[in-house]
N, C-alpha and C positions, 0 to 999 in steps of 0.2 A: 576588513571584518573580517569574522571567525569560517565563512564559507565562500567558496568560489561555486555557482553555479551555470552548467550547462546544458543551452537550450538546443537543442538540433530541430529547431522549427523545418530547416530549409534539409535537414539530411533524409532525403526519402524520395518519393518518386511519385511521375502525374501518371505516366506509364507505363509499360512496359516493352514498351514496343523499341524505345529510344535508351531503353539501361542496363547496364552491365551490376547489378545488383553488387556481386560477390567484392567486386573491385570497389565499390561507392563501401560499404561496410567496409571491409581494410583501409582506406582511406581515412575514413571516419576514425579508427584505430589510430591509425600512424597520426594523427592529426593530436590523440586524446594522451597518448605517448609524448608528443611534443611537450605539450602544456605540461604533462607532470615533471618532466626532465628539467624544464625552465622553471620551474617552482622550486623544485631541492636544487637548484644552479644558485638561485635567488635568495634562498636560504626561505623561501614563505613557506607557511607552516599553516596555513589555513584549511580545512576540510575543504578537497575536493565533490559537487557532487551532480550526478545528470538526474535530469526532469524530464521525465517519461511523458510522451503527449503522443494519440494515435493520429491524426490527421488534424489540417491545418495550421498551416497554409499548403502543405503539401498534401498529396488525396491517400499516401500511406506513407508514415512515418517508423525511421528503422527503432527509435527509442519509445513503441506500440506502448508500453505501460511495464511495469515492475518485473513482471517474471519476464521478459524478453530481456530488458538492459540489461538483469539481470546474470542471461546467461549470452550474452553478449560480452559483457565485464570479463565473465570465466573464462571463456573462449580464447578471447582476446592479453588473456592474462594480465588485467586491469581493475579485480574485485579487490585486491589488497589497495591502492589509489583513490577509488570514489565508493560515494553510498547514495543513497538516490532524495531528491527535496523532492516528493510528493505534491502535486496540486490535484485535489479530487475531484473540481470540476473536468479535468483529462482523465481523473480513471473513469467514469460515467462516460463521458464520451468515447471511452474505448469496450463498452455496454456491462462495465463491474458496478457496485455497489460503492455508492460515497467511500465506506470505511477499506473496501477493499485493497487497494494498493497498498495503504498505509499497514495494516494487516503485513500482509505479504512481504514486503522490503521487512518490518522488525522481524518477522518469524525467520527470515533467512540472513539475517547479521546485515540487511544494507539500509536502513529508515536513518536518514540523516535531518533531515528537517520537514517540514512543512508548508506548503504555500496555501492556506487553512479558505481558500472559497468554495463555490458551490454551482450548481447552473441545474437548468430546467431541466428535466428529464424528457420533456419532447421535443425541444430542439435538439438540433444535429450540431450547433456549433458552441464552442468555448465564451459562454457570458459572464463569467467571473464574478456573480452575485454573493452576496455577502453571506456569511454559513447564517443562519438562522431557525435550523432544526435538530432543537435537543437531543432525539431520541441518535444521529449522526455525530452530533458532538459527542455525545458520549461512547459509542463507539471506537469514535478515535481516541477520546480519553483514558480507555483503558486500555487499550494499544500501548498509550505514552508508559501509562504506568508503571504496566510490567512488566515493557524495557527498561525502567529505572530514569525515564527523563529522556529528554530531545539533544543537551548540549555537546559542540557548542552552536545546533541549530537552535529552530523554536519554529513557532506560530506566526506566521507571517501574511498578511490579509492583502492578498497580489487580487482587490476587488474592485469592482465601479458599482457607483448609482445607476439603478434602473436611469432611462430615459427620462420619461414621465415623474420622478424625483428631481423638484427641480429646484426645492428651496434649500438655504444653507445649514438651513437646521438637520435638513435629512443628511449631508454628510456626519454632521454627531449622531447621529441615532441609528446612521448605520453601522458604526464604529462600536457606538456604545453597548449593540445592541447582539451584534458578532459576539463581542466581548465576554458576554453577558451570556450568551449560549455556549460558550467554551468555558467557563466559567463554571457554572452549572451541568455542563456534560464534567467536567472533572470528578466534581461532586458526586454526582452519582455512580462514575467509574467506582471513587474509592468504595464507596457506599456496596457496590454490588463485589468489590473485591473483600473488603472484610466482613462484608457478611457469608461470603461463601458457598452459598445457594445454588446460583447459576454456576459457576468453578465446579462443585463437587455433582452438579446432574452430567456437565459433560465429562468428568472424570471418571463416572459411572459408567457413563456411555461405551469410553474401551477399556472399560476394567478386566476385560477377558487377556485384552495383552499382559498385564499385569499379572495376572491372577491363573491362568496355564502355560502350561513349559512351553508350547508350541508358540504362544501369542508372543511371550518373552523373546523366543529367539527368534523369532522372524523380527522384531525389533530390532535383535544385536546384529543383524547379519548373517545369522546363523545357519536357517532353516532351507532346506533346498523343495523343488518342488515334489521330490517323491514323498516327503515328508509330510506337504500340504494331501497329496493324493489318499496316502494312508488314511491319514485323521481324519479325509472326507471321507472315504468307504468307512471308517470305524464307527464315527458318529453317524452318521445318516444324513437326511437334510433336515436344515438348519429350523428352525422353530425362526418365524420373522420376529421380528422386535420392532414398536413402533419410534420412529424418529421424533415422537411428542413437539414439531413444530409450535404447536399451538400453546402449548405449554411454555413453552420453554418464549414463548412474547408474551404470555400474559408475567410471567414471571417478571422478564423485562421490564413489562409497561409500570410493576410496583417502585419501579427506580426511578420514574420519568413524570 
């Protein structure tokens, strides 16, 4: 296939009393470097992916979430060899929204593929449910469109029926319903992007970084702390501006 997924389900600890964390993380990096070297040796051109998960079976896993894994890859100079396979159920186990790791991985240039399942936010384990929440699939597909696609990755249903769903028909219903949820999410996301209303609202919220000299210098990495102090003294106390969360949610609802 076009992707090789590494899931470190046992790369972590149950107690720190018997664990040398630095050595274990070093060993994990050494193992991944061996895999990269062997892959090159045999001429395999597959994309290597790491799948973050915060816990289960270990109490704490070293590949906790997207940003943790990206930091690990950069620390050990593996960021040119690996991207991420995001499973949103793992993301919610880490205390984030369904779409959080998909977004963070994409914005930092590491989104390779998605195991498109979901979980029950009231449970503390990996339930691998079929995704049926159109709002969540809309948010996920918006990221995919903005990234320009997932190839050679894609959407994979790493899902299971609920224990009470015992009819053969339930298997078909689950797959069809989840695929339909993502298809609707794709259509919704395309409308959000093409209409431009939400993107313009977000751009307006950060417009001072485009329209002021200091804002531009901050984004370019050229501003100093002294400049910021001088600006604050000159401009005085800032006037609070509403984040308008409810307005954003209302506009988003228009598309779903």
